[in-house]
NUTOR-902643 format. One line per 8 residues: number of its first residue (from 1); their letters; for each residue z, y, x of C-alpha. Coordinates in nm, 3 decimals, always signed. Each point is the difference from the previous one (the first is absolute). Example, Ala and Ser with C-alpha at 12.3 -4.5 7.8 and 13.67 -1.06 7.14 Angstrom:
// residues 2
1> AS> +0.780:-0.450:+1.230  -0.066:+0.344:+0.137
This chain:
// residues 418
1> MALFVQKY> +1.206:-0.024:-9.162  +0.279:-0.015:+0.259  +0.212:+0.262:+0.172  +0.000:-0.022:+0.379  +0.211:+0.196:+0.245  -0.177:+0.001:+0.336  +0.170:+0.114:+0.318  -0.205:+0.078:+0.310
9> GGSSVGSV> +0.162:+0.029:+0.342  -0.072:+0.242:+0.282  -0.272:-0.211:+0.164  -0.175:-0.031:-0.338  -0.029:+0.379:-0.029  -0.022:+0.078:+0.372  -0.329:+0.191:-0.020  -0.228:+0.170:-0.249
17> ERIKAVAE> -0.222:-0.308:+0.003  +0.294:-0.226:-0.082  +0.111:+0.230:-0.283  -0.352:-0.015:-0.143  +0.014:-0.381:+0.019  +0.331:+0.000:-0.191  -0.160:+0.223:-0.265  -0.284:-0.249:-0.042
25> RVKGFRDA> +0.248:-0.286:-0.041  +0.203:+0.192:-0.256  -0.319:+0.091:-0.189  -0.088:-0.369:-0.018  +0.329:-0.081:-0.173  -0.040:+0.289:-0.243  -0.361:-0.093:-0.075  +0.126:-0.348:-0.090
33> GHQVVVVL> +0.212:+0.161:-0.271  +0.336:+0.007:+0.180  +0.255:+0.279:+0.031  +0.089:+0.086:+0.358  +0.288:+0.182:+0.168  -0.051:+0.049:+0.373  +0.285:+0.057:+0.246  -0.091:+0.125:+0.346
41> SAMSGETN> +0.163:+0.025:+0.338  -0.082:+0.274:+0.249  -0.293:-0.055:+0.233  +0.082:-0.242:+0.282  +0.194:+0.183:+0.271  +0.055:+0.315:-0.204  +0.371:-0.050:-0.066  +0.062:-0.059:+0.371
49> RLIGLANE> -0.198:+0.315:+0.079  +0.214:+0.205:-0.238  +0.320:-0.143:+0.145  -0.126:+0.088:+0.347  -0.060:+0.360:-0.107  +0.353:+0.017:-0.140  +0.147:-0.128:+0.326  -0.190:+0.263:+0.196
57> INDTPTPR> +0.174:+0.266:-0.209  +0.344:-0.158:-0.029  +0.111:-0.338:+0.132  +0.262:-0.025:-0.278  -0.172:+0.138:-0.311  +0.191:-0.012:-0.328  -0.090:-0.295:-0.225  -0.096:+0.233:-0.286
65> EMDMLVST> -0.260:+0.183:+0.209  -0.131:-0.329:+0.138  -0.062:-0.119:-0.355  -0.175:+0.327:-0.079  -0.224:-0.048:+0.304  -0.092:-0.368:-0.008  -0.064:-0.003:-0.375  -0.308:+0.217:+0.060
73> GEQVTISL> -0.189:-0.292:+0.157  -0.047:-0.172:-0.335  -0.111:+0.323:-0.169  -0.309:-0.003:+0.220  -0.104:-0.353:-0.089  +0.062:+0.023:-0.376  -0.201:+0.321:-0.035  -0.287:-0.139:+0.211
81> LAMALHKL> -0.011:-0.322:-0.203  -0.004:+0.196:-0.327  -0.292:+0.203:+0.137  -0.182:-0.320:+0.102  +0.049:-0.146:-0.347  -0.126:+0.320:-0.164  -0.316:-0.023:+0.209  -0.053:-0.354:-0.134
89> GVPATSYT> +0.037:+0.128:-0.355  +0.349:-0.142:-0.047  +0.258:+0.234:-0.155  +0.316:+0.002:+0.209  +0.313:+0.207:+0.048  +0.220:+0.002:+0.311  +0.378:+0.043:-0.011  +0.272:+0.038:+0.258
97> GSQVGILT> +0.313:-0.204:-0.054  +0.181:+0.295:-0.153  -0.291:+0.087:-0.232  -0.028:-0.353:-0.136  +0.375:-0.022:-0.060  +0.133:-0.241:+0.264  +0.367:+0.095:-0.006  +0.222:-0.106:+0.290
105> DSSHTKAR> +0.347:+0.052:+0.138  +0.056:+0.266:+0.266  +0.004:-0.225:+0.307  -0.266:+0.181:+0.201  -0.233:-0.221:+0.212  +0.132:-0.317:-0.174  +0.020:+0.089:-0.369  +0.031:-0.256:-0.278
113> IQRIETDE> -0.202:+0.019:-0.321  +0.217:+0.050:-0.307  -0.260:+0.032:-0.276  -0.366:+0.080:-0.060  -0.145:+0.215:-0.277  -0.312:-0.170:-0.133  -0.114:+0.213:-0.298  -0.250:+0.214:+0.191
121> MREDLEDG> -0.144:-0.298:+0.186  -0.046:-0.192:-0.325  -0.178:+0.296:-0.159  -0.240:+0.022:+0.295  -0.068:-0.373:-0.013  -0.067:+0.011:-0.375  -0.244:+0.287:+0.065  -0.193:-0.226:+0.239
129> KVVVVAGF> +0.122:+0.164:+0.321  +0.096:-0.164:+0.326  +0.350:+0.114:+0.100  +0.039:+0.056:+0.375  +0.362:+0.022:+0.121  +0.148:+0.090:+0.337  +0.204:-0.291:+0.130  +0.319:+0.019:+0.204
137> QGVDTEGN> +0.147:+0.300:-0.181  +0.186:+0.131:-0.302  +0.231:+0.281:-0.105  +0.376:+0.022:-0.053  +0.187:+0.168:-0.285  +0.012:+0.328:+0.195  -0.379:+0.008:+0.032  +0.000:-0.091:+0.371
145> ITTLGRGG> -0.284:-0.217:+0.131  +0.131:-0.334:+0.126  -0.161:-0.290:+0.183  +0.070:-0.372:-0.032  -0.006:-0.098:+0.366  -0.280:-0.144:+0.210  -0.213:-0.240:-0.203  +0.125:+0.159:-0.321
153> SDTTGVAL> -0.346:+0.014:-0.154  +0.028:-0.373:-0.072  +0.319:+0.073:-0.192  -0.170:+0.281:-0.190  -0.281:-0.233:-0.105  +0.227:-0.278:-0.123  +0.236:+0.245:-0.173  -0.291:+0.161:-0.186
161> AAALKADE> -0.129:-0.344:-0.100  +0.344:-0.087:-0.137  +0.036:+0.329:-0.188  -0.350:-0.024:-0.150  +0.027:-0.376:-0.062  -0.324:-0.049:+0.191  -0.178:-0.334:-0.006  -0.004:-0.013:+0.379
169> CQIYTDVD> +0.098:+0.207:+0.302  -0.255:-0.038:+0.277  +0.099:+0.094:+0.355  -0.313:+0.067:+0.207  +0.051:-0.006:+0.374  -0.177:-0.095:+0.323  +0.070:-0.373:-0.044  -0.132:-0.227:-0.273
177> GVYTTDPR> +0.333:-0.145:-0.106  +0.324:-0.152:+0.120  -0.045:-0.254:+0.281  +0.210:-0.293:+0.113  +0.069:+0.211:+0.309  -0.165:+0.286:+0.189  -0.360:-0.109:+0.080  +0.011:+0.214:+0.314
185> VCAKAQRL> +0.266:-0.233:+0.140  -0.119:-0.327:-0.154  -0.376:-0.028:-0.047  +0.048:-0.295:-0.237  +0.202:+0.201:-0.252  -0.132:-0.021:-0.354  +0.013:+0.226:-0.302  +0.237:-0.107:-0.276
193> ATVTVEEM> -0.141:-0.006:-0.354  +0.348:+0.056:-0.143  +0.346:+0.071:+0.133  +0.321:+0.040:-0.199  +0.191:+0.326:-0.029  +0.294:-0.165:+0.175  -0.216:-0.118:+0.289  -0.167:+0.340:+0.029
201> LELASLGS> +0.338:+0.172:+0.008  +0.105:-0.223:+0.288  -0.330:+0.049:+0.185  +0.016:+0.379:-0.045  +0.361:+0.019:+0.115  -0.071:-0.224:+0.299  -0.282:+0.206:+0.148  -0.314:-0.049:-0.210
209> KVLQIRAV> -0.167:+0.342:-0.026  -0.227:-0.080:-0.297  +0.232:+0.142:-0.268  +0.303:+0.223:-0.005  +0.309:-0.194:-0.107  +0.097:+0.255:-0.267  -0.339:-0.045:-0.164  +0.053:-0.376:-0.019
217> EFAGKYNV> +0.349:+0.054:-0.143  -0.149:+0.223:-0.271  -0.263:-0.262:-0.080  +0.262:-0.271:-0.037  +0.242:+0.213:-0.202  -0.260:+0.125:-0.249  -0.226:-0.309:+0.001  -0.303:+0.190:+0.134
225> ALRVLSSF> -0.304:-0.211:+0.088  -0.065:+0.102:+0.361  -0.312:-0.081:+0.201  -0.081:+0.079:+0.365  -0.370:+0.062:+0.068  -0.229:+0.136:+0.269  -0.164:+0.337:-0.056  -0.272:-0.094:+0.250
233> EDGPGTLI> -0.128:-0.325:-0.152  +0.001:-0.176:-0.336  +0.225:-0.296:-0.060  +0.278:-0.138:-0.218  +0.280:+0.113:+0.229  +0.352:-0.137:-0.043  +0.182:+0.006:-0.333  +0.377:+0.043:+0.017
241> VADSDKHE> +0.150:-0.196:-0.288  +0.335:-0.073:-0.157  +0.168:-0.301:+0.157  -0.044:-0.205:-0.318  -0.377:+0.062:-0.003  -0.086:-0.130:+0.346  -0.155:-0.344:+0.036  +0.039:-0.072:-0.369
249> DSMEEPLI> -0.313:-0.215:+0.015  +0.097:-0.198:+0.310  +0.230:-0.296:+0.046  +0.169:+0.133:+0.311  +0.065:+0.342:+0.146  -0.100:+0.060:+0.362  +0.299:-0.028:+0.228  -0.061:+0.326:+0.189
257> SGIAFTAN> -0.203:+0.294:-0.132  +0.010:+0.225:+0.303  +0.140:+0.084:+0.341  +0.129:+0.352:+0.060  +0.097:+0.143:+0.335  +0.112:+0.325:+0.156  +0.085:+0.125:+0.347  +0.169:+0.305:-0.148
265> EAKLTLLN> +0.348:-0.145:+0.044  +0.283:+0.039:+0.250  +0.308:-0.218:+0.047  +0.353:+0.115:+0.076  +0.300:-0.217:+0.082  +0.368:+0.090:+0.017  +0.167:-0.246:+0.236  +0.366:-0.102:-0.013
273> TPDVPGVA> +0.095:+0.193:-0.311  +0.322:-0.092:-0.180  -0.044:-0.277:-0.258  +0.211:+0.159:-0.272  -0.062:+0.090:-0.366  -0.200:+0.318:-0.045  -0.164:+0.004:+0.343  -0.353:-0.027:-0.147
281> SRILGPIA> +0.066:+0.303:-0.218  +0.134:+0.195:+0.297  -0.318:-0.079:+0.192  -0.257:+0.053:-0.274  +0.169:+0.284:-0.190  -0.078:+0.275:+0.255  -0.356:-0.132:+0.029  -0.047:+0.023:-0.376
289> DGNIEIDM> +0.144:+0.353:+0.012  -0.279:+0.080:+0.247  -0.255:-0.108:-0.266  -0.111:-0.295:+0.214  -0.103:-0.324:-0.172  +0.117:-0.334:+0.136  -0.230:-0.301:-0.018  +0.125:-0.332:+0.138
297> IVQNVAPA> +0.366:-0.073:+0.086  +0.153:-0.288:+0.196  +0.368:-0.040:+0.088  +0.126:-0.258:+0.251  +0.371:-0.069:+0.036  +0.142:-0.101:+0.339  +0.159:-0.348:+0.022  +0.351:+0.145:+0.010
305> GNYTDFTF> -0.075:+0.193:-0.319  +0.130:+0.335:+0.128  -0.329:+0.171:+0.083  -0.352:+0.012:-0.141  -0.349:+0.103:+0.111  -0.159:+0.207:-0.274  -0.383:+0.030:+0.015  -0.231:+0.191:-0.232
313> TVAKGDYR> -0.348:+0.153:-0.006  -0.128:+0.345:-0.096  -0.338:+0.170:+0.001  -0.110:+0.078:+0.354  -0.008:+0.371:-0.081  +0.372:-0.012:-0.085  +0.100:-0.188:+0.314  +0.121:+0.290:+0.214
321> QTMKILEE> +0.188:+0.169:-0.282  +0.167:-0.330:-0.088  +0.098:-0.059:+0.363  +0.153:+0.348:+0.013  +0.202:-0.063:-0.317  +0.130:-0.330:+0.138  +0.100:+0.152:+0.333  +0.151:+0.323:-0.133
329> QVLPDLGE> +0.155:-0.113:-0.330  +0.025:-0.376:-0.041  +0.126:-0.114:+0.343  +0.274:+0.267:+0.017  +0.113:-0.105:-0.350  +0.009:-0.369:+0.091  +0.177:+0.072:+0.326  -0.190:-0.268:+0.190
337> GEVKGDEN> -0.336:-0.168:+0.027  -0.338:+0.065:+0.160  -0.340:+0.081:-0.146  -0.335:-0.133:+0.117  -0.346:+0.069:-0.139  -0.354:-0.134:+0.014  -0.310:+0.186:-0.119  -0.245:-0.271:+0.104
345> IAKVSLVG> +0.032:-0.229:-0.300  -0.215:-0.093:-0.298  +0.068:-0.153:-0.339  -0.224:-0.274:-0.140  +0.046:-0.115:-0.360  -0.131:-0.279:-0.220  -0.028:+0.095:-0.369  -0.073:-0.225:-0.297
353> VGMRSHAG> +0.141:-0.080:-0.342  -0.075:-0.366:+0.076  +0.306:-0.005:+0.228  +0.218:-0.026:-0.309  -0.116:-0.354:-0.066  -0.069:-0.124:+0.354  +0.253:-0.088:+0.269  -0.062:+0.001:+0.372
361> VASKMFRV> -0.186:+0.331:+0.037  +0.255:+0.142:+0.245  +0.010:-0.313:+0.215  -0.379:-0.011:+0.017  -0.013:+0.368:+0.093  +0.255:-0.050:+0.278  -0.185:-0.305:+0.131  -0.332:+0.186:+0.014
369> LSDENINI> +0.157:+0.288:+0.191  +0.175:-0.240:+0.235  -0.330:-0.175:+0.077  -0.136:+0.340:+0.105  +0.311:+0.063:+0.216  +0.102:+0.295:-0.220  +0.373:+0.067:-0.006  +0.161:+0.106:-0.330
377> RMVSTSEI> +0.255:+0.283:+0.030  +0.103:+0.042:-0.367  -0.071:-0.168:-0.333  +0.015:+0.134:-0.355  -0.091:-0.182:-0.321  -0.036:+0.051:-0.373  -0.137:-0.217:-0.280  -0.362:+0.083:+0.089
385> KISVVIDE> +0.023:+0.131:+0.357  +0.096:-0.109:+0.350  +0.006:+0.265:+0.274  +0.056:-0.045:+0.372  +0.045:+0.251:+0.279  -0.184:-0.086:+0.320  -0.127:+0.175:+0.314  -0.261:+0.260:-0.086
393> KQMELAVR> -0.247:-0.134:+0.256  -0.009:-0.337:-0.183  -0.053:+0.142:-0.349  -0.375:-0.058:-0.035  +0.023:-0.350:+0.144  +0.272:-0.084:-0.253  -0.204:+0.135:-0.291  -0.311:-0.200:+0.090
401> ALHTAFGL> +0.194:-0.322:+0.062  +0.188:+0.023:-0.330  -0.315:+0.093:-0.190  -0.166:-0.320:+0.119  +0.306:-0.219:-0.041  +0.050:+0.097:-0.365  -0.364:-0.058:-0.095  -0.099:+0.363:-0.051
409> DKAEVEQE> -0.302:+0.007:+0.232  -0.324:+0.088:-0.174  -0.194:-0.289:+0.154  +0.252:-0.255:-0.131  -0.021:+0.140:-0.352  -0.380:-0.013:+0.005  +0.003:-0.360:+0.120  +0.245:-0.102:-0.273
417> AN> -0.225:+0.168:-0.260  -0.293:-0.209:+0.121
């Protein structure tokens, strides 16, 4: 007998028929003798609908009331799934985040889990019940409902699996695993059997929408076995493993595991800023105070050494606020300089633990892009990642060319297997 925590996303519970299908799947696991905890998102589109209602009432609602509102979406799905399980003869109890004891800090709309009470869940499981928990939400020490941010149901699932010491946390979604890149952009993308926590963290942070980054962090920190599966078809999915567990039976690791990309980036450059100690802090400090995250940074010093061009990227949604901060706070403080921006950029990234033991990945990447006449605007690297900023209109071409060049195409893999 094993203990599984299963999380189902909004598309998996998007209708009564889909909820019934989830109930049948859960019943199958229980009939096989396993204990099951189910974590659910709201029905697909429901959270956006609730946010829309809030904006019709007040375009600047308080975070506390927003949490009160959007947390109701999951209450609908957990109660409906419990009803569906009852109809199949499966005992089940549904719980909101506060009822099950998911305790968080008081940061409304982006709360962090502090601890989870497990006694009641364990009692239900020992009594043969399926425990159905609302994802995305918890409660603070004052009894206020909190939410974990968009995609927070993944975090709920992994956190519950860690607290309960589950055998596996299964994330059911509308895709059947983690792919080498988005199949909608590259038709030859293939599903990965395994991917390391470190690689998945990079892929999630670089634009892959399969898993929320906080959920992957939880899995790595608490050594939770995490698997991504499709709720629409059977299959092995993708297992996210500790770095030391990947490819333990093979002689060589693959060089690149995946290619991530995003067009949700904007670039800003401060021209002719003084090249003196502390200038980076004077530029980035006010931006940090505005709660804006910086991604890539490049600094170029003029030949004379007196001035520098300072370039960085932010999320596209933060572009205008960042530009305003630079114009109204940073430039007056520096006393000179000029700011330019570009919203029409994309970031393309190669990710793979194999980079640690192989040289020449960057030069090959640059050569492939050059052959396609794609100009590189910025470069950022780590031990297992190389990211470049390019024109947004060339993003898909770059992804497909790199996918082929690094041997990730499905057809090539099939031929090698034969």
